[in-house]
N, C-alpha and C positions, 0 to 999 in steps of 0.2 A: 754197895749202893742200895740194894733192897733193904739191908739192916737199917741204914740211915733213914730211909723213907718210913720204915715201920716205926722207928723211934720217934720221928717227927709227928706221925699220926698219933701215936700213944700220948706224946706230950700235949698235942693239941686237944685230944679228948680230955685229958686231965685238966688243962687250963679252963676249957669250956665248962667242965663239971663244977668248977670253983667260982664261976662268974654268972651273973644274971644275963641271960640272952635278951638283947633288945633289938627291936625293929624300928626304933624311932618312937617318939611320944605320940599318944593319940591326938594331942593338940597340934602337932606338926602335920600329921596326916589329915586332920580336919581342915587346917589352913590350905594344904596343897590341894586336896580334893575340892574344897570350895572354889579355889581359882580356876581349876579345870572345869568344874561344873558351870561357873558363870560364863567362862569364855565359850564353851561348847554350846551351852544353852542359848546364848545370844547369837553366836556366829552361825550356827547350823541353819536356823530358820531364816536369818537375814540373807544368807548367800544362796539359799535354795528357793525360798518362797518370796523373798524380798519384801517381808512384812515387818516393819519396825516395831509395832506394838507387840506382835508375837514374839519378836526377839527380845525386847525389853523384859517382858514378864517371864519368859522362859529363862532368861539370863539370871534374873533375880532369884527365882525358885531354884534353878540349878545351883546357884551359889550357896543359898541357905541350906538346902537339903544335902549338898556336897559336904558342908562342914559337919553335919550330923553323920552322914555316911562315912566320911573319912575318920572321924573320931571313933566311931563304933568299930570300923575295920582295923584301926590301929590297936584296939584292945582285943579284938577277937582273933585276928590273924596269927599273932604270936602263940595263942593258945591252941589253935588248930594246926599250925604248921607241922609240929612233930608227929602228928597222927594222920594228916591228910596229904596224899600225893599232890605234888606241885601242879600237874595238869588239871586235877580235880578242883584245886583251889583257884586256879586261873578261870576255869569254867564257871565256878560259883560266883566269882567276882563279875564276870561278864553277865551273868544272869541278874546280879544285883544292879549292874549298870543299866540293864534293860528296864528294870522297875524304876530306877532313878530317872532315866530319860523319859519314861512314860509319864511320870508325875509332872515333870517340868513341861513336857510337850502338851499334855492335856490342859494345864492351866494356861500356858501360852497360847494355845489354839483357841481356848474360849475367849480370850481377850483379843483375838485377831482383828485387825482393822478390815481386812478383805473378806474374811469368812464368818465373822461373828461367832456365835455358839456352835455353828456347824464345823468350825475348825477344830473343836475339841477331839473328835474321832481321828482326824488326820494327824493332830499333834500326838495323840496317844501312840498310834502305830509307828509314825515317823520318829518320834522321840524315843520309843522303845528300841527300835533297831539302831538308831544313832548312839544311844547310851550304851548298848551292848557292845558295839564295835569300838566306841571310844574307850571305855574302861578296860575292855579286853585287851586292847593294844597298849594302854598306859600302865596297867597294873604291874606287869611283869618286870619291865625295866625299873619301875619305881620300887618294887620289892627288892630287887638285886641291889640297887644303890643303898637302900635302907639297911639291908643285911651287912653290907660292906662298910657301913657307917660313913658313907660318903655323902656329900651334898646332893640333895634330891632335886635341886632346881633344873638340871638338864632335862630330866623327864617331864617336870611341870612345864618348862619353857617350850619343849617340843610338842606337848599336848596342846598348849595355848596357840602356838603358831599354826598347828594343823587343824585347829577347830573349824575353819571354814570348809576344809576338805571332809571333815567327819559328817557333815550334813549330806554331802553327795554320796559318801559311803553308806550312810544310813538309808538313803533313797535307793541305792543299788540293792542293799540287803532286803528292803521292802519289796522291790520288784522280783528279786530272786525267790523270796518266800512265797510270793503270790503265785509264781509258777511252779511251786513245790520243789524248787532246787536246794533251798537252804544253803546257798553259797556264802551267806553272811558269816558262817562260822569259819570259813577258810582263812581270812586274813589273820584272825586271832590265833588260829592253830599254827599257821606257818610262822608267824612272828614269835610265838611261844617256843616252837621247836628250834628256830635259829638262835633266839636269844638265850635259851637254856644251854644249847651247845657251846656257844661262844663264851658265855659266862662261866661254865664249868671248866673251861680251859684256862680262864684268866683269874678266877677267884683264888685267894690263898686257901690253905688247908682249913683253917678254922672257919672261914665264912662258908666254904663248901659243905663242911659237916653240919653247919647250922641250917643251910638251905635244904640239905637232904633229910633233916630232922633226925640225925643219928646222935646228936649230943645227948649226954646223960647228965 
């Protein structure tokens, strides 16, 4: 049995060394991130602040910037993955999500029907926290599906359906950071740990080698 397993791993390494490793095209990543950005940008302020103008502008900005961020991520992540540990990559994407949400939140807040220009600072901090939580939770399952060359729509659909909840998680993150607790990092960390553990048990050998960055 050990010899067969060793032979299987050796064959997998050889096959991977002869093929181009793909994580999905940047265009696909751009489309999916755009959908998630539009849904989260619109639903988060609508269900938390109940401001339709804020939601409309933040949704449009979140969608447009999501396309750009997704396309860039789809190009950069395959280059970084063999050299960057997975937890660091997830943390980096969560940080990118924070900037993504801050931009959408700031512009949405500036167009707020209830707050006017005074809504920009609120949108900045709330959008930053929401974007970090949303992308931190979305990225890992999306990456696993991409690596396994499976349809990514379950991760996208889940993120879209949970978009209203992301606003409340972002508000909780904001309150936690205000009191110096920094608990907003825990959902992403817990999700990452559970998802990596379950995925490592289910992935075939070739996909596992790719995720671990050990392919040559």
